[in-house]
C-alpha positions, 0 to 999 in steps of 0.5 A: 500500500502506498504512502497515504497523506490523509489529515489526521483528526487532532486529539487533545486531552489534559493529563496530570503528567506525561512520559516522553522519549526524546529524539534528536529533533522531537519528543514522543509521548509514551505514557501519562499520569492521571491523579483522581484527587489527592491522597486518600480522597475517594471520588468513584465517578472521577476515578472511573472516568479517568481509569476507564475513559481517559487512560485507555483512549489516551494510550490508543492515540499515543500508539497511533501517533507513533505508528503514523510517524514511523509508518515504514517501520516493521510490524514486528518491531511495532508489536514490541512497543508498549505505552503506559499509564499510571492511575492514582486514586484514594491511597492506591496506584495502578500501572497499565500498559497497552500494545498491539501484539498482532495486526488489528488487536489492541491489548490493554492490561493492568500490570500492577496495583498496590497501596501508596505507603506513607507510614512505615509502621502501619504500611510496611508490607506495602513498601516492597510492592510499591518499589516494584511498581516504580522499578518496573516502570523505569525498566519498561520506559527504557525498553520503550525508548529502545523500541522507539529508536529501532522504529525510527531506524527502520523508518529512516532506512526504508526506501520503499515508500510503503506504509508497513503499518497500514491497518495495524491498529483497530478502528478509532475508539469511541469519543466519550461524552464528558457530560454522560460519564463525569461532570466537572472534568475539563477535557477536550475531545475531537470527533473520531473519524474511523477513516482519519488514520491510515494505520487504523483498519476501516470499519 
């Protein structure tokens, strides 16, 4: 399939933090953070909105942006790429990841969940699990950076002018309606056009 030059629908979403991989002339988003209130603050509607809508949809668009930028890279290398999200609510922290194990399949999974310890005497049993979350996140981000560099190398070395990643992602996720899911959260969502991205499959 020849290179396509369709205009991609813009997507803007506010986040509490973003993880970046820096290239020579640009940066790429590979993860984000959502904090559903302060520590020990329980807000079920907000945490549900953040965890079930903002995190997975944001990760999906990160994969799309990376695939669009390096569309001449191999599907094998792209399948090794994961993007991440961290969700904190009440006194807990969750680590999620999203990747494309095969063409048209989008996998989203929670890999870690633990209590954020603030008192050693009362929560000493949680410290080890909390350290594991941070350690694994660091290791995975380093792995993501390596895959990004590999995708860039394959894309730059390609002289076929062919998009190897066409159709690798499933069609666009739905566009959540903030008013229906959670009131009071400020975010902007562009309309999702199923045909706006060359690397997404058509409905």
